[in-house]
N, C-alpha and C positions, 0 to 999 in steps of 0.2 A: 743598251741593256737596262732593264728595269731592275732595281734591287736595293736592298739595304743590308748592311753587314752588322750582325749582332756584336756587341762589345766583347772583346777577348781580354783575358787577364794578361798582366805584364809578363808573367812566366811563360805563357804560350807564345807571346810575341817574341820573347828572347829566344825561345827554342826554334821558332821559325827563322830567325836571323841566322842561327847556327847552321840550320839545314841549307839556307840559301848560300852560305859560305862554303858548303861542301864538306863541313866537318861533322861527323857523326860521333858523338861522345859516348853513346851507349846503345843498347839494343833498340830496335825500331819496331813499333806496332803499326803496320800499314792496313788501311781499309781498302780492300781490293773490290772496286765496283764492277770490274769485268771478270766474271768467273770463267770466261772462255780463253781469253788471250793470256800469254805467258807474262809473268811479272805482276807487279802490283799497280793497278790503274786507279788513281784516285779521282778521275774525272770521267763522267759518262754522259754522252750526248743522246738524249732520248728521242730526238727528232720532233716531228709535229704531232700535236695532240689537240683534241677538241677542248673548248673552254670548260673548266670545272672537272675535267677527267681525273679519276683516281688511278694512279700507277703504283704497282707494287714491285719492289726490286730488292734482291738479296745481295748483301755485301759480306764477303768473307774477311776475317781478320787474320793477318799473317805476321807472326813474330819472327824477325830476322836478327841473327847474331851479328852485331856490328859494333865498332868502336872498342872502348877499353873497359867499360863497366857493363854488367850483365844481370839479367834475371837469374835467380838462383835455381839450380836443378830442383825439381819437385814443386816449384811455385806455379800458381795459376794466375794469369793476367785477366782481371775483370774489366770489361769494356762496356760503357753505357753512354747514352746521349747526354752531353753536357751543355752544348749550345747549338743553335741553328741559325742559318742565314736564310731569310725569306724575302721575296719581292715586296716592294712597298704597295704594289697594286693588287695584292692578294695572293692566295695560294699558301700551302703549308707543307711542312716536311717533318716526319718523326721517325724514330728508329728504336728497335728493341735492343735490350742488352744481350751480351753473349760473353763467352770465356775462351781463352786460349791456354792450352796446357792440359795437364802438368808438363813442365819443361823436362826433357829427358836428362838422364844422368850424364850423358856425354856432352852436355852444353858447357860452354866455356865457364869455368868457375873462378870468380874474382875474389874469393874469400880471403886470399892472401895479398890482395892488391890488384892494381889495374893489369889486365891481361887481354891480349887480342884474341880473335877467333882463330882456332887452328885450322878450320875448314868452313866453307859456306854451309850454314845451317838455318833451317826454317821450321816453324811449327804453325799449322793452320788451325783455325777454330773448327770444331766438329759441327757446330750449329751456326749459320750465318746470322748477321743482324738483319732483321726484316725491316726494310724502309718503306714507308707509305708516303707518297707524294700526291698532293692535290693541286692540280694546275690552276692558275689564276683564271678568273672568268672574263678578264679583259684581253682580247686578242693582242698579241705582240710577239716580237722575236727575241730570242736569246735570254729568256728568263733563266736565272740560276738560283738553285736552292742547295744549301750545304748542311751537313751534320758534322759537328766537332765532337769527338768522343773523349770522355774522361777515362782514366785508367787507374786501377789500384792492383796491388799484388797480395796474394794470400797463399799460405800463411805469411805473416809479416817477416821480413828479413832485416839484416843490419843496414844495408845501403839501398833500400827501396827507392828513395828519392832520386838517386842518380842511376838507377838500373835501366831506365828507358829514357829516350829523348825524342824530340820532334813533336809534331802535332798529328794525331790520328784523325783524319778528316776525309770526307768524300763529297764531291760536288756533282750535281746533275744540271744539265742544261736542256731546255725544251722550248719549242716554238708553239705558241697557242694560236691556232687558226680556226676560223669558223668552218664548220663542215655541214654539208647538206644533210638534213635529217631524212633518212630513207624510210619510206612507208613500206613495211613488210608484213603488215597485219591484214589478213583477208577479211572480207565482210562476214557477217553472221546471218544465216538463213533462219527464218521463222515462219511458222504456219505451213510446214511441209505436209502435203496430204499423206495419209496413212495407206498401207497396203489395203487393197479392196478386191472384191469379186463382183463381176457383172454377168448378166445373162443376156445373150442376144438370140433373137429368133432367126437372124440372118446368118446362114453358113459362111458368109464372107466377112463377118465381124461386125463391128459397131463403131460409133463415134465416141472418142475419148472426151470426157467432161470432168473437169476438176478446177478448183480455185488456185490461181498462181500463188506461190509463197512470196514473202516480202524479204527484203534484206536491209540491214543497217551496217554502218561502218564508222570507225572512230575518226575518219578524216573526210571521206567522201559523203556528202549529204544525200546523194542519189545514186547509189550503186545499181547497176543493171542486173536484171534477173532474166534468164532464158531457160526454157525447159524443152527437152526433146524426148518424145514427141510432145508438141504443144497442144493445149486444149483445142478441140474441134478436129483433131487429126483422126483419120480412120485407122483402127487397129484390128488385127486379125484375132481369131480364136486362139486361146492359149495364154501364155505369160508374156506381158510387155513390161519392160523396165523403163520407167520415166526418170531421167536424170535432169536435175535443176542445178544451174550454176549461177552464182552471184559474183560479179566482177566489179572492182572499184576502179577509180580513175588512174591508179598506179599500176593496174594490171594484176593485182592480187585477186585470187579466185578461191571460192569455196563451193563444194558440190555436195549434194545429197540426192538420194534416189528412193523411189517407192515402186512397188509392183502392182500391176493390174492384171487379174486373171479373168479372161472372158470365156464363159461356158456357152455352149449351144443348148438352148432350151426349146422345147416344142410341146405344144398342148393340142390334144384332140378333143374338141368340144362336141358334146352330144346334143341332141335336139333339145330346145328349139333353135340353138345357134348353128350347129352343124358346121359346114364348110364356109358359111357366109362370113364376110368380113365384119358384119355388124348386124344389129337387131334393133327394130323400132317397136316400142311398146307404149301402151297407153298408161298414163300416170295412175298408180294404184294397183296395177296388175302384178301378180306374183309370178316370178320367172323361175322355172326350175333350172338349176345349173348343174351340169354333169361334165366331168373332165378327166382325161387321162394325161399324164405328163412324163417327159423324159428329160434327163440332164446329161449332155454329152453322150446321148444314145442309150443311156441306162434308164430303165423304167423306175419311176419313183413311187414311194408309198409313204405312209406316216402322216404326221400332223400337217395341216395346210389350212389356208383361209382364202375366201374370195373377197377382194377389196375393190371398192368402187371409188373412182376419182372424178371430180368435175373437170371437164376439158379446159375450162377457163381458169380454175384455181388449183391446178394439179400440185403445184409446189407447196401448197398448204397442207397436203396430206390427204388420206382417204376420208371421204364423207360418210362412208358406211363400210362395215366389215361383217362378213357372215362366216361363221365357223363351218368348215367343210367336214363332212362325215365320210370316213374312208369305208368303202364297200369292197371288202376283200374278195368276195366271190365274183364281183364284176370288174375288179381291178381299177376302180375309179373313185373320184370324190363326188359327193352329192351335197347340194344345199338348195334352199328356196330363198330367192331374193325378193323381198317386199319393196316395190318401187314407190309405195306411198310416202316413204321418208325421203325421196329424192325430189329435186326440183326439175321443172321442165327444161329440156335442153340436152346437150351432148355430155356423155359420161364414158369412162373407160372401165371395164371390168377385167381384173387380172387374177390369175391363180398364183398365190404366193406360198412358197415352201422354203424353209431354211432362210428366211429373210430375203429371198430373191424372187422376183416376178418372172415366172417361167413362160407366160404367154398371156395375151389379152384379146378382147374384142371390143368394138364400139357399141355402146348402148344409147340409143336416142329415145328420150322420154318425151311424149307429146301429150297435149291436153286431151281429155275425153272428147269425143265428137259431140256436136250440139244435138239437141233433141230433134229427132226426125231425120237425121243424116246418118250415113254409114261410112265406115272407114275400113279399108282393107289392110290386113297385116302384110308386111313385107320387110325385106332386108335392105339396108342402105349402108353408105359409108364403105 
């Protein structure tokens, strides 16, 4: 056992000797460290704790009528921390003050001289002494920490010095053992995609496309992230919930989700596009654009634009935008696209309404024919 004993006064040592001999000269104030078991237990085994653990324990104070000299009826016993015993290798113990009483009128009254207790009598504190124990940080077995309480009586009586006897003390034993630190903190997901709406011209759905989120963890430098459905998966029309889960090496997991709504879009292109998949035009030609559109089978009207993308740099955004004029009598949008602002090559032309491309066709822009040659117009792609 590791420990050091704080110095006690000669008076306390003498009282301890009397208790050891079995002679109780006066009332006894006991520190009951076990509030469950019967009687007054001044020793508590706390078992195993981790290094540096703080333990809180309540100790009741019990005044027992004993011997021949007594606390006077109506008096209160004040109890406070006087001394402590702490291990040399660290750790600490402290206790709060408390009171016992007032002592009832039926208590043995020794005002006329020494008198024994007519019957077993006890008074307990209404508020326990709150003990705070900090375990040593050095692992070891059978550390012991004690509190020795001082006592005074109030109001003052004639024979207060001989009214109580013995030492009011409580001792705690604990074993300090290394414990495995359990990782219970899940990773944190960042960069989750937001809810979005897509338009597919295919009644069977479309391909899911999004950027995977990332995960960080306080212990695992590389937690895994998995999403279901994953990018590149085929999803149907309607609402699809995508759930992403980050998992660390200890098995802790955190999940988040977003929704993708896929609408069915369809566009009916008027001449010169018509039913063709694409259109080939000479650079500089003005192309009339006429279109009707439906979203999930419902005819659309209102503001819209025709946007043109280069097939090779589509991710950079549209290279040209033409405002669409709504012709209510014809139930369609109309615009004239001047191809002189485009480069030679493959382009895509889409009808965009409400931020969604409802349908598109391929526009192939070619150089004007050389002098003296002819070029026939036709659809391609």
